[in-house]
N, C-alpha and C positions, 0 to 999 in steps of 0.2 A: 262577532261578540253577542249580538240579540240572540242568535241560534243557541250559543254555549249557554246564555243565562237562560234561556226558556228550558232547554235540556237541563240544567240543574234544577229549576223549579217543578220540572216534571218530577224527578227523583225525588226531591222533597216531600211530594205530592204522595209518592209511592210509600215512602217510610212512614208518613202520617197514617196511611191505609191500612196497614198490616199487610195481611198475605196478597200476594197478587198471583195471577195465571200465565201462562206462557204467552197469550195474547198480549197481556199488559207489558210484558218484559220485551216481546220481539221488536216492536218499535224504538223502544228505549235503547236498545244494543245497537240495531240499524244506526242510531241517529248518532251513537259514542263513536261507532267505528267510523262513520262519513265524514266526522269533524276531528277525529283523531283525539278525542277526549279521555286519556287514559283515567285522568281523576275519577269521573263521573261513572266509567266503565268499573273500577274498583267497587265505587259505592255500590253499584248494579251488584255486583258479583256477592258482596257482603250480604246485601238484602236477600239474595237467593240463599246463601248458606245460612244467615240467621232463621229464615222460616223454612229450611230443609225442603226446598224447592228442589223437585226432582224431575228434568224434563223427558219427553218423551223419545226424544233421538239426540244427536249431538250439534244440531244445528246452532243453537244459541252460544255454546261453550266455544266451538269452533270457529266461530265469527270471532268472538273475543280473544280465543289464542291465536288467530291470524293477526290480529290488529297488533297484541304485544309482541308477537314474532317482528312484524314488519317494521315496528320501531324500535327494535332493540331491548325491549324491556325483559331481558332472560329470566330474572327473578319472577317476574309477575305469570310470565307465561308458563314456566315450571310448578309454579306454587298452584294455577290453575289446572295445569295437565294432570297433578298428581290427586285432584280432588274429584275429577270428573267422573262420574259413576259409570258412565259407559264412554269408550273410545272406539273410532273406526279409522282407518288408516291414513283419513284424511288428517285426525289428530295428532296421529304418529309421526308423519311427514312433515306434518307443521312446526313439531318441536326439535326433529330432524335437523331442519333448515334453520332455525334459531342457532344452534351448537355449530352447524356448519360454517353459517357466516360469521360467526364471534370467532372462530379457531378453536373453540373447545374440543379439541380432537379425542381426548379420554371420556368426556360425557358423549360426544357423538358415537365412538365406538360401543360403549358398554349400553346407550339405548337401542343401538341397532341390533348388536345380538341378542337383546331382551325381546324385541318384538315379536308377536304371537303370528302375525304375517306381514308379507313384503310386496310391495309392485315395482314396477320400473323407477316410479319417482323415487322411492327409498333406496334404490340403489345409485341412481343417477346423483342423488343428494349428497350421499356419502362419498363418493366417489370424487365429485366436486369437490366436496370439504377437505378431504385428506388431501389429494393434490394442489389444492390452494393453501395448504399450510405446510407444504414442504414434504409431506409423508408419502411420497411418491411411490415407493415398492408395495407398501399398503393399500393403497389405490389401486395398483395393478391385480392384487390377490383378489379384493373385492369384485373386481371385473371378472376375474375368472370364475368366482363364485355366482356371479350373476349369468353367466354364461350357462354354467351347469343346471341353472335353476330355470332356463329358459326364458329369461327378460332381454328384451331387445335394447340396446343402447340408444340415446339421443344423438343429436348432434353435438350436445353441449357436454355429453359422455366424452365423445370422440375427443372433442377439444381438451379437455380433463386429462385425459389418458395420453394425449400426444404431449401435453405440457410436462404430464410427470416422466415419460420418455426421454424429453430435452432436458429434463433436471438430472436424470439418471445416466445421461448420454448414451442410452440403450437403444442403439440404431435399430438392432434384430427385432427387438417388440415394438418398435417402432413401425419397422416396415410391415409386420404382420397386421397393427391395426389398420395400415394403409391399404391391405390386400383386402380388409373386410369393409371399408370404405367404397373400394371401388367395385365391389358386387351389391353394395346397398343401394339406396336410394339417395345418400347425402354427397354423391361424386363432385356436384358444383357449388356447394355451399361456402361461399367465401368465409365463414369464420372457421370451417372445418381446412379450407386449403392455407388458410393464413397459418393456421396451428403446424398442418402439414411442412411448411416452407422454413418454419421457424425450427421444428425438428429436426429435419436434414441439414441445416444452417447449423446448428450449435453440435450436431453430431459430426461436422466435418465433410458433410457431402454438397459442399457449397454448390457445384454444377448443377446438382439434381434441385437443390432449393430454386435455381433460377429458371429452370426449366419448368417447376411448378407457379413459379410467381408469373413467367411470362404467359402461361395459360389460365391464369386466375381470371374469372368474370366477375365484374363489378368490382375492382379493387377499389379499398377504402385506404387510410392513413397506416392502419396496423399491418396492412400488406407490405406497403414501402418500409415500414419501420422493421419487420421483420427480416426482409433480405438487406437494407442497409447495416442493421446490427450484425446479419452473418457474415457480411463482407469484412466489418470491421473485426470481429471475431477470429477470422481464418485469415488475418494478416494481409488483408487486400484494401487497403485504405482508399488507394487513386479510384479503385471500382466503387467505393463507397461514396466518395464524392461525386463520381460521375451519375450514379443512382439517383442522389440528391437533387443534382441541377436536372435531372429527367423527370425527377417527380414534380419541381416547380413549372417545368415547361407543359406538365400535364395539366397543370390548373389544381394541384393538391395543395393545401397548407400543410405546411410542416408543425408538427407539435413539439413539446418539450421532450419527447424521446427521441424525435428525429433529430433535434438540433444536438442533443447531448452526444448522440454517435457521430454525427458531422463533425462536433468540435474533437471527439475523439481522433477522428481519422485525420483531419488536419494536424493535430498533434504528432501522430504516428508518423506523417508524411514529412515532419518538420518544418510545414508551414504556420509558423506562429503565427505571422501578418495576417495571414487569411481567416486563421480561427478567431484573433481578436476582431475583424470586421463581422464576422457572424455572430459573436458576443454581444457587440455593440448593438446591434437589430434587433436584439430580443428586448420587448419591451418591458414583460414583467418576468423578472429573471428570479428562478427559483433556487432553491437548495442544491439540485442536481448539476444546473448549468454553472453556478459558482464553483461548485467543488470539481465538474469537468475541466473547467479553466484553471483552476489552482493545481490540479494533479498534472495537466498537459504542461505547464510551466514547468513544475518540478521534473517530469521527464525530459524535458529539452534543456536543462541546466541552468534555467531561468530561474532561481529559488528567491532571489530578491522581488522579482516581480510577483512570485506567488505570495510574499509575505505582504506587498503593499496592497495587491487585491483581496488578501483575506482580511485587511483591515477596511477596506472598501465594503464588502460583505456585511461586516459587522456594524457599520455605520448605516447601511442600507436597512438593517433591522433583522437580516435573515440569519436564524437561527442553523448553525453550524451542526453537522453529525459528527460520529466518532471517525468515520472515513476522511471527511474534511480536515479534522483536528490532528489525525495521524499524517497526512499529507504535509499539513505544515510544520508540524514537529520534526518531519523529514528535511524538510528544507532549511530549520535550524541548525540540525545535525549538520548536513552538508556545509553550511557555511559557517560551522561552529560559533554560533550564534547565541551564546547562554545567555544573555537577558532576554532576548526573544522568547527562547525556549522556555524561559522561568514563566514568564508572562501566559503563554500558550497552555503550560500546565496548570497554571492558576484557572485559566479559563476552563479547562477541562474538568477541574474538580466542580467550579460553579455549575457546570452543564451535567455532572453526574457520570459523565464517561471516562473518568480517570482509568476504573477498573477495568474498561473495556481493554480486550485482550489487544488488538491491533494498536490501540491508545499505549497501553501500558509498555508494549514491546518497542514501540517507537520512541516513547521516554528514555528505556533504558539506553536504545542505542545512541540518541541525542545525547545523553549526559556523558555517556561514555566517548563520544566524539567533541566533546568539550573538556574531556580530561579529567572528569570527575566521577572517579567509579564508586566513591563512596555515596554519592546520589542515587547513581545507577543501581548499585545493590539493593538500596533501601526500598525504590520502586519494584525491583525484582522478585525481592523477599516479599512484598506485601501483595503480591498478584494474587488473587482468590484461584486462579488457573493458571497454567504454564503450557505451551506447545513448543515444537522444536526451534520455531524462530523467536523466542522468548530466548531461551536457552543459548541459542546461536549468539543473538546480540551481547549477552553477558561474558560468552566466552571469549567472543572477538575483542570487544570491550578491553578485557582483562589482557589478551595478548597486544593489542595496539600501545596499551599505556604500559608497557614492561612488566606486567605482574603475570608473568608465564606461568609461575607455578599454581598462582591462584587460577589461572585458565585450564590446566591441566587436571586440578583436583576438581573444577566443577565440572568438566567433562566425564570425569569419574562419576559423579552425583547423577549427572544425566543418564546414565547407562542404568545406576541403580534404582532411576525411577523407570525402567522397562520402557524408556523410550529410544526410538531406533535414529542414531545420528543420520545426518543427509549431507551431501558433498559441501554445501557452506560448513557446517561444522567441522569436517576434515580439513579446510582450508583454513578456519581458526585455529584449528589444534596445530597443524603442521607450522603455521606461523608463529605459533608459541613457541615450538620445537626450535625453529630457527632463530628467534631472538635470543633464547637461552642457550643455544649452540648444542642442545641435545640430540647429536646425531643417531644413536642407537635406537633413542626412543622414536625419533622421526621416522626410521626405517620401520620399526613395529607397527606405528599407528599407519603408514603407508600401506604396508601390506595386508593391513587389517580391511582397507577401505574393498577388497573384491574378495578377499579369502572369509572373512568372518560377517560381513555385511552384506555381501554380492553386489556390491556397486561397482560402476565402472570408472576408473579413477579419469579425472578430466584434466584438461590442459592447467588449468589453477595448481591441481595436486602437483602436478609434475612439474609446474615452475616454483613451488616452494620446496620441493625436493632438490631439484637441481641449486636452488640458491642455499638451502643447508649445506648441500655436498662441497659445493665451491667455496663457500665461506670456511668450512672446516678443513679446507685442504685438500678435499677428494676431487681434485679437477677431472680427473681422467674418468672418474667412476660419472661425474656429471656429463661429461660430454659423452659417454657411452648410454647413458639413461636419454641423452637427447637422439642418437642416431636409433636406438632401438624400441622407442616408444611405440605403441601402436597408432597413436595420432599422426598427422602431418604437423610438425612444429610451424606455430604461428608468430606473430609478432610478438605476443606475451613471453613465449618461450626463448627467443631469440634475444629480446632486450634485457630478459632476466640472466642468462649468461652473459651478455656483454656487461652488464652491472657488476656481475661476478670478477669477470676479467679487469675490468677497471679498478676496482678496489684490490685485487691481487697483482696488477701488474701484469698481465698476460697478454701481451700484445698480438702474438699469433691467433689463439683462439678467439681474441677481441675481433680481429680483422676479420675473420671468419662469419662471426655473429653479424657483425655491422654490414659485412655484404649480403647477408640474407635480409636485413631489414631495410636495405637501398632498394632492394627490388620488392619487397612486399608492402613497403611504406615510402614511396620515394620522395614525398612531400612532407615526412615527419623530420623535423629538425632534431629530434632528441639524440638518434644513434649518431648524426653527424657529429654535434657538438661534444658526446661523449669519446668518441674516436679520437677527435682534433684534441681533446683535453689529455687524452691518454698519450698520445704524441708528444703533447707540450710538457707533460711531466717526465719524459725522457729526454727532452731537448731536441728532439726532432722536428725542428720549424718549417723545413722543406715539405714534409709531409701535412704540417698542420696547414701551411698554405695549399696544398694540392686537396686536401678535403673542403677548406674554405672557398676554392676555386669551384669544387664540384657543387657545391651548395649554391652559389651564384649562377652556375649554368643551367641548374635545375630549378632556378628561382625558387629555393627553399627559403621560408620565413621562419627565423628566430623566435620564438615566443618569449614574452616579456616574465621574467621573475619578480614577484610582488610579493609583499607581506602585509597583513591588516590586524589592526587590534581594534576590540570594542570597547569604548570609553562611554561612560554614561548613557547607555543604549544607543551610542553612535558610533558608527564603523571608519576608523581611519586607514587608509590606504597608504603604501609606499613602495617607490621603487629603488632600487640601486643609485646612491650619489642624489637623492630626490630633492629638488628644490622648488617645489610647488606648495608644499603645505603652507597654511597662514602663518605657523609658528616655527619656520624653516630654521631662522637664525637662533632660536633658543633650544630648539632640539640638537643643532650640531654643535652648541656650547654645551650642552647636558653630555651628548656622546663623546667630545672632546675630553671633560673632566672626568669619565668614566674611564677613557683610554689610559689617561695620566694617571689615574689611581692604580689601573692594573700594571702600568710600567712600572711604577714604583715598587709594586710587589713581584716584579722579575718578569713580566708578561710581555713577550713581542708578538706582535701580527706575524702570522706565518706567510710572506710573501710569496713563496715557492707554490701555494696554492692559486695565485694570480697567473693564469694560462695565458698569457701575452708576452711577446719578446719586447719590453719597453723597460725603461729605467726604472731602478728599485724604488724611487721616490713616487713615480706614478704607481707602481705596485702598492706601494704603502697605502696611499690615498683611496685606491681602488677598494682593497679589502677591508681599509676601515668603516665604509660608508655603505655597507650591505643593507639590504631592506629590513631585515628582522633586527640588525643592531638600530635602527632608525626608530623604528616601532617601540624597541625596548625603552630607548631615550625618552621618548614622547609620553610613554606609560609611566615612567618614574616622573617626570614633569607633573604629569596630572594629578597622581596621586603618589605625592613623595613619603608621606609618612604613614602608609597602609601596609599592613601586614598579610594582607590577602595575596594568593598567587597572581603574577602577571601573565596573563594569557595572548601569546601571539601565533598567528595562523600564517604558514608561507605556502604558495601553490607548487613548489618543486622541493627537491632534498636539501636540507642545509648542508653547508660546507663545513670541512672541518675546521677552519679558524672560528667561524661564528660559533659552532659547537663548544669549542674550547673557551671562547669570551663569555658564552651563558654560564658555562659552569662556575667560572671565576666570578662573575657578577654576582650570581646567587650567593656565594660564599661572602663576598666583599660587603654585599648589603644586608645580609642575612634575610633574604627574603625567596620564596618560591618563585621560580619561573616554568613555565609550561608553553612548549612551543610544540604546534602540530604541523609536520611537513607532510611532504606527498606520500611519504613511507610510513610514517607510525609517530607517536606521541614521545616526546622529552621531557621528563618532569626532573629540571635542576634543583636540586635540593643541597646546601651546603656545600657545594664545589663538586656532586656528583650529579651523574644521570643515570634515569632508570634505564637506558638502553646498554650502560655497561661498556659504552664506546664501540658495542658492536652494531653499528646502522651503517 
């Protein structure tokens, strides 16, 4: 404090005395630089300007310029640079470094090309600045010019160039730079070897990266991180975890980058508990580690855990970024938790990331998966920019919610924007054709995948076409497509065919599809149940018993069907004939009242859909208390006078009786019901469904 006070007093005296010489300015400039006193430095500079002081060399101005640059005072540095009566290479390089460090790429390039002379420092600074700001191609261009002018790159230049090649995934240029390093004097520099390891790993040559890593002298944490991240990127999470353990045995302390990659490796391997253990060991959790955990939960189907962790993250005062927010929104979408999704949307607005492309696209998807395409469209329409992912979310959302023509119209608008559809776009478009029964349009769109857009139709596209053809009565054509497709049919293809056969009552082809599924997925209960139900529909009870015996011999476990409803930001789950809910008695009374009211209007539960060889009374009880009906009754109890839609989710496809029940209830109570099953959305309004009974 005393030093600064004396400095200010000395400059006050300078102002009182009038003109000064270089001998008077020099110690004051050096003191300003030593104590980083920008304010007094600017007073000195003003005194020089006031008295038209012209130094004999650049020493004084360069010292001030260097201090401004070091302290990030860009405008002060540029102001001094522009006033300097003479400039040398140090002056130019200093102002270059200011722009390089601040990421002012346009200013950096403009100044570089205006320089009357350059040296190796000039080139190295510009290359590092361009590469560090993501302008990798331009960095490589400047390097080529540097070569032509005969300047030698430093180790830092090589690191910048290798980082540029990593971002561009340009293995050829990376190898060329590696060759230059080998013939130079930088062969054993750890920073260069780390950059080489990283470049080869990111470009897919992970074995070469390992070879370099094993021969790196004086490894540091960055060395380990480069290869750990490389194994994760190349789909080898086990090696990533093994290397992490090796790193710890070697006495190296993992940093935030290490932990983030290792968490990703555990999640990629499905080792969620191990990831939690590592996460809990982190003392100072940063945004990256929280986000990695949230994303990992989502990837492993633990969306509720992701939402709970996000709440803890906010409670800890950690500020989420757009990637965190988009992952949390995706969790809300998968669970169809509208209230939670709306809260996160509000948080995105407060953080100023709601217009981020990633966040906006996730919001469109979330609102569509909660059955509110109007809200989704508002978000989509307000997006400042859109990519194919954004368009896909909206097109798919329309298709899932029974707005098939809107989906196809939006697809045409995508084409008008000169955007190229991708494979996901065509899954959405073909799904829209499937739901609307547009067989000819479906054929045209399917053919355009390869003929117009030079894409290879995927198994998802073939599954859509098999579904469309089979449901439209073209079963022979659907079978031909399965037999002649260029891919080996997988479980998706055979389960699609089995589903179509079940709807159409085609036992012969259904048995063929089921046989393939028994081989491909012997422990998946779905195909066994579907084939058993097909036999039951025809009254073939011996075949039903045979399938169930097969399931028992293979120890195939039947998955539980359940439904859930969100009331006042709380989720309530139900299974068929559920008696675990605290308000079970009231729920059953309400459901009984509804059934009686519908029976008076002529509705009778369709007991033929109970695929068990039991008495009629048991069938009646079984079909009346399916999980979605219990959820509906609870929704009516909690909000009896509301006019907003009742939203119900189910983990499997809704049965025909429940579908008819929901249609009639929507008419009797005069209130919309939105039911999302495993296949699509059903919007029940006034006795009709958006699926047009084509489900």
